C-alpha positions, 0 to 999 in steps of 0.5 A: 683417827688421823684421817678424821683430824685431817678432814676437820683441819681441811674443812676449817682451813677452807672455812677460814679462807672463804671468810677472809676472801669474802671479808676482803672483797667487801670491806674495800672503801668506796672511791675517794672521788664519790665520797661526800654529799650529793644533791639531785639535779636531774632524772633522765630521760629529761623529757619525763623529769617533771619533778619540781622539788628535786633539790630536796633529794640528797645523800651522803656517801662515807668512806666505809660505803654507808650511804644515808639521805633524804628522799623528799619525804623520808630518810633512807640508809643503804650501803654503797660499793664501788669498783672502778666505774661500777657502783651498787647500792644495797637494800634501801631502808627508809622511814615510812612517812606518807607525803603527798603524791609529788613527793612520793613519785620523787622518792619512787624515782629516786629508789628506782635509780639506786636500785638499778644503778650499776655504773657511775661517772664523775665529771666537774663535780657531777655524779651521773648514775647509769644502768648500763649505758642508759643515764638514770640521774645526775647529782651535784657535789656539795 
């Protein structure tokens, strides 16, 4: 009987430890400089950036990492986690309104940017998202 109690105690201890470590890893707030409202200024490469209505795309990053915004046609919401110079956006949840091709192409490019971004740099109130060393997009802080 004592061995069963010991095993149960060990299993409960390991389970609680894993919950605490999981919670500590994901409960960190995002870096202070990235918190705020960001408006799209440029997709990269610039040669292929033909979007006329980029300024419609804007998003807000909160201290807790929740991110919401407007993609040109639809509103969206996701989570954002940062650690040093790395960044990760969660699954993008959005409304399903259909707009013209210009707006839908803009949204597709923006979703691609958030889904593939894994690094960021903030310089002179400009947030640049990267996929490795490849620039994806730049945003101006408002």
